[in-house]
N, C-alpha and C positions, 0 to 999 in steps of 0.2 A: 683490294686485298682483304681476304676474309679474316675475321677474328672469331675463333671457333668455340669459345667457352662462354657459358652464361655467367652472370654476376656471381662472385664468390667462389667460382671454380677456377683452378689454375688453367691458364690457356694451353691448348694443345700445341705442341711445338711444331708438328708437321714433318713430313718426310719427302717433300718434293725434291730436295737435294739428292736423296738416294734414288729417286726415279730418274733424275738427270744422270747420275752415275750409271744406272742400268742401261740407259739409252746409249751412253758412250761405250759401255761394254759390248752392247749389241753391234755397234759399228766396228769395234775392234775384232770381234769374233768373225763377222762376215768378211772383213778384209783379209783375215788370216786364212780363211777357207780358200779364197781366191788366190792368195799369195803362195801358200806352202804345199798345196796338193801336187804341185809339179814334182816334188821329191818322190812320190809313189809312182808317178807316171813316167819318170825319167827313163827307165830301161825300155819301156814300151815305145815312147817317142823315138828313142835312139834306134830301136829296131825298125819301126815303121818307116822312118825317113833315111835310114842308112847312115846315121851319124856316128862319130867317134865319141868316146867318153869325154875327151877334152872339149869337143864342140857342145855337148850338153852341159858341161861345166860352165862354159861361156854363156849358154842359154839361161841357165839358172842364175848366174851372176849378173845377167843383163838387167835384172830388176834393181840391183843395188846402186849402181853408179847414178842413174837418174833419180833414184830415191834419195841418195845422199846429196846430190847437187840441188835437188828440189827442196830440201829441208828449209833453208833460209828463206827463199822466195815464198814458199807455201806458209811458213811460219809467220811471215810478214802479212800475208793475206789474212790469216787467222787473227793476227794482232790488230789489223786495221779494220777489217770487215766484221769480225766477231765470228764465233763458232756457228751461230744460227745460219749464216749464209755460206760460210766456208765449208763446213762439213758436208752438206748436201751436194755442193759442187764437186768435192773430192769423191764422194760416193758414186755419183753419176760417171765420173771419169774412170774409176777403177772397174766399174761394172762393164762399161763399154770396152775397155781394154781386155777384160776377161772373155767377153763375147768374141772379140777379134782373135784372141789366142786360139779358141776352139775352131775358128774358121780358117786359120792360116795353113798353107800347104808347103811353105818353104822355110828353111832355117832363118832367112832374113825376115820373113813375115812374123815368125814366132818371136824373134828377138825384138822386133819393133813393138809388138803387142806387149811383151814382157816389160820392155822399157817404159811403155805408156802406163802400165799398171804401177810400176815403181814411182813414176813422176806424180801420178794422181793420188797415190797413198802417202805422199811425203808430208802432208800437213795434218794427218789424222791425230797424231799424239801431241803435237804442239797445241792443237785446238783443245784436246782433252785436258792437258795439264793446266792450260790457262783457265779453262772452265772450272776445274777443281779449285784453283786458287781463288776464284771469285765466288764459288758456291759452298765452300767448306771452310770452317775454322781450322787453325793450325793443328789442334789436338785430334782432328778427324781426317787429316789429309792422306795419311799413309794407307788407310784401308781402301779408299776408292782407287788410289794408284795401284795397290796390289790387285784389286778386282780387275783393273784394266789388263794387267799381266796375265791374270787367270783367264780372262775372256779370250785373249790372243791364243793361249795354249789350248783352251777348250775348242776354239774354232779350228786350230791346227789338228788337234786330236780327232775330232769328229770328221773333219775333212779327210784325214788320212784313212780312217776306218771306212768311210763311205767310198772313198776313191778306190780302195783295194777291190771292191766289188763292182763298181761301175765300169772300171777300166776293162775287166775281163768279160763284161756283159756285151754280147755282140750287138744288142739293140742300142747301146749307149756308147761304149768305148771312151777313150780319153777325150775325143773331141766333144761328144755329147755331154760329158761330165763338166767341161768348162762352160758350155752353154747353159747348163742348169745352174751352175754356181754363180753365174752373172746376175740371176734374177733378184736375189734378196736385196742387193744394193740399190737396184732401180726402185724397189718398193720403199726402202728405208728413207731415201732422200726427201720425197715430198712430205712424208709424215713428220720428219724431224723439223723441217722448215716451218710447218704449221704449228707444232707443239712447243718447241723450245724457245727460250729467251736468253740473251747473253748475260743479263744480270738478274739475280733473284728479286731485286726491287721491281722488275718489269713483269714478273710472272704472276698471273692473277690467282694462282692456287697456293702461293706461298703465304702462310699466316704471319701475322705481326710477330708472334713468338718465335717462329722459325727464322724470320729475317733478323730479329734482334740477336738470336743465338749465332747466326752466321757473321753478322757485323761485329759482334763483341769479340769473336775469336779470330778475326782477320788481323794480321799485323799491319802496321801503318806504312807499308811500302807500295801500296797503290794497286791492289787487285780490283780496280774499279774502272769505269769507262774513262776517267780522266787520264789514265795511263796511255790510252790509245793515241792521244794527241802528241805525246812526247816522241821525238825522234830517237832512234836507237843509237847510243854512243858506241859504235862498233870497235873503235880503237881501244877504248877502255875495257870493253867487255872481253875482247880477244886477248888483250895483254894481261888480264887478271890471272894470277896463278891458280886461283880456285877454278876458273873456267878451264884452264889447261889440264888440271888433274881430273876434273869431272869428265872432260872429253876423253882423256886417255883411258880412264877406267871403262868408259863405254866402248871404246875401240876394242879393248881386250875382251870384255864381257860379251858384246854382241857378236864378235868373231867366233867365240867359243860356243855360244848358245845356238848359232846358226847351223852348227853341225846337225842338231836334232831336226831342223826343218829343211835341210837340203840333201845331205848325203847319208843320213842314218838308215833309210830303207835300203839303199844300195849297199851299205856296209853289211846289213843283215843278209841280203841276197847273196853277196859274194863271200863274206867272211864266215857266215854260218849256213850258207847253202839253203836259204828259204825261198819259197815261191812268193809271187807278188801279193796274193791275198793275205798270207800269213805275215809277210814283212810289213804290209800296210796296217794290219791289226797291231803288231808289236811296236810299230812306230808311234802308236797312240800312247804307249806307256810313259816314255819320257815327257811327252806333251802333257799328259795328265799329272805327272810329277811337277812340272813347271806350273800347271794350273793350280794345284794344291799349294805349292810353295809360295806362289805370288800372293794368294789370299792369306795364307798363314803368316807370311813375312810382313804384310801390311798390318795385319791385326797385332802382331807382336810389337812392331815399331810403335804403333799408337799406344799400346799398353805400357811399354817401357817409358815413353815420353810422359805419359800421365803419372806414372809412378815416380820417376826420377827428375823430370824437367830437363833432362840432358839430351840435347840434340846429337852430341857425339855418340853416346851409347845407343840411342834409338835409330840413328842413321848409319854412322861409320861402323860401330861395333857389330851390328847385324850383318852389314855387307862383308866385312872382313871375315867373320866367323863362317858365314854361309859359303863364301868363295873358297876358303881353304878346305872345308869339309867336302864340297863338290869335287875339288881337285883330287882329294884322297880317294873318294869312291871311284872316280874315273880310272885312276892308276890301279886300284885293286881289281877292276874288271878285266885288266889285261892278263892277270895271272891266274884267274880261275878257269877251270875246265867246264865246258858245256855252255850251250846257248842261254839256257834259262838263268843260271846264276849271273852271267855277264850282263844280260838285259836288266835283271833286277838291280844289280849294283849301279849300272848306268842310270836307271830310272830313279834310284834313291839319290844319286848325285844330282839329278835334274830337279828334285824337290828343293834342294838347297840353291841350285842355280836360279830357280824361280823366285826364291826369297830375295835375291839381289836386285831383281827388277824394280820393285817399289822403292828401294833405296835410291836408285838413280833418278827415278821420276820425281820422288819427293824432294830430293836435294835441289832440283832445279826450281821447284815451287818455293822452297825456303830461301834459296840464294838468288832467285831471279829478280826480286823486288818488282819494279814496274816493267821489267823486261823478261817475264817468264817465258812467253812464246819464243822470242829470239834466242834466249839461252838454251831452251830445250831443243830448238831447231838446230843450233850449232852442235850441241852434244850428240843429237841423233844423226846428224850428217857425218860426224867423225866416226860414230859407232857403225854406221853402214858402210863406210870405207873399210873398216875392219871386217864386217860381214862379207863384203865383196871379195876382199883379199883371201879370206879363209876359204870361201866357197870355190874360188877359181884355183887356189893352190892345192886343195885336197887331192885331185888326181895326180899331181906331180909328187906330193909327199907320199902318197900311197904307192906309187910306182917305185920310189926310191927306198922307202923303209917299211912298207906294208901298212896295214890298217892299225896295227899296234902303235906304230910311229905317229899316226894321225891322232890317236887317243892321247899320247904323251903331249903332243902340241896343244891339244884341247885343255889338258890339265894345267900346263904352264901358263896359258893365257889367264886362267882363273887366279893363279898365284900372283901374276903381275897386276891383275885388277885389285886384289886385296892390298897390295903395296900402295897403289894409287889412293885407295880409300884411307889408308893410314896418313897420307899427306894432305887430305882435304880438311880445311877448317870449316865446320858447318855453321859457325856463327856469322852474323852480318849478311851482306850481299856480295855478289861478285864485283860490284862497283864500289863498295865501301867495306873492304876487308878489315877485320880487326887485326891487331898486331900480335895476338897470342899465337903460340906454336901448336901443332897438333897434339903434342904430348901434354901440354898444359890443360887443354880442354878435355883430353881423355880422362883426366883425373877428376873432373867435375861430376 
């Protein structure tokens, strides 16, 4: 382990932990390119294969049930084997599934490939949050969690923009697009396996100063290799009220946010009569809003915590405020005339939607104790049940009450998420909950 300063000069702290965060962000961006560009291709796939809108709704939703069911098993793989071995395995899996999606010629084949993509991506973010718990002190955790959310949205935004052009290019088409999008994951996996280490103590580029900074800011709940040997107390974890409220807010939030990544391009094509390239381009704007909101939300959370020392204000307060503002912007978009104002209002709402992401990720790191990966996996499993439900139900809601009704449902989900955050006690862990009420620590 290098010690980078000569005698009498303060040691250089080092930035390897931020290089680790950047690598995790790269994985998130690549996975979202593979995962979400189907929204731009939906109408083309439907036309090419003669499918109904309900069938493509099932196709897009086929990702989420395996993704949800795979959260806990994949989280346990990450917990037991460590991110160094788990994440490359997941990357190879989702890349192979993306390749198969581009080669499939039947609805059943497409659904199988989409389900395989969901299953292989199930452990990405439990791996990432567990890594952040081990590589970052508490005062710096919200920013890398926010950066993860930004990377997801950046991948989704760039993917949507590029997809709009690749799909209409006769040399590529939607099939060739998915073949191209499978390549980055195949390249990422061997590099990450070679470069990354599960613990900062094991990485030869971490300076003594950086290691001391990380270790001094880690809480004493076990973000170390010793936690791996502990069995997960599932009954206590699942019966915890904190776990239940954390999972419920994710159910509502993920269900609402998924609108941007599944049906938004179709909404633009049908509600505002746009062509595919333009809808693909404008689909970028909410994704960019989420990208900026996640980074800004993480930075604001860390700033509030350093200034106040209050977990409630830096976690719950940010989540509640951002959720309610997002709901308000979404409802306003229903009443304005014209495509541009509506898209701008929805995109402004997406900025605040993005700020809620690092709140959910960071609360699992704070409250997970020695069980960060299992807690995150449980939360994300429930969240993706919400994403699946909303994705599949959108055609039914749209048929019954129109696209404006869909937008109202979207706003209501964010209001419900804000209520869940009001009920979460951010102190302690999910296995050792304090007896204070949410209102009492809101005043701190």
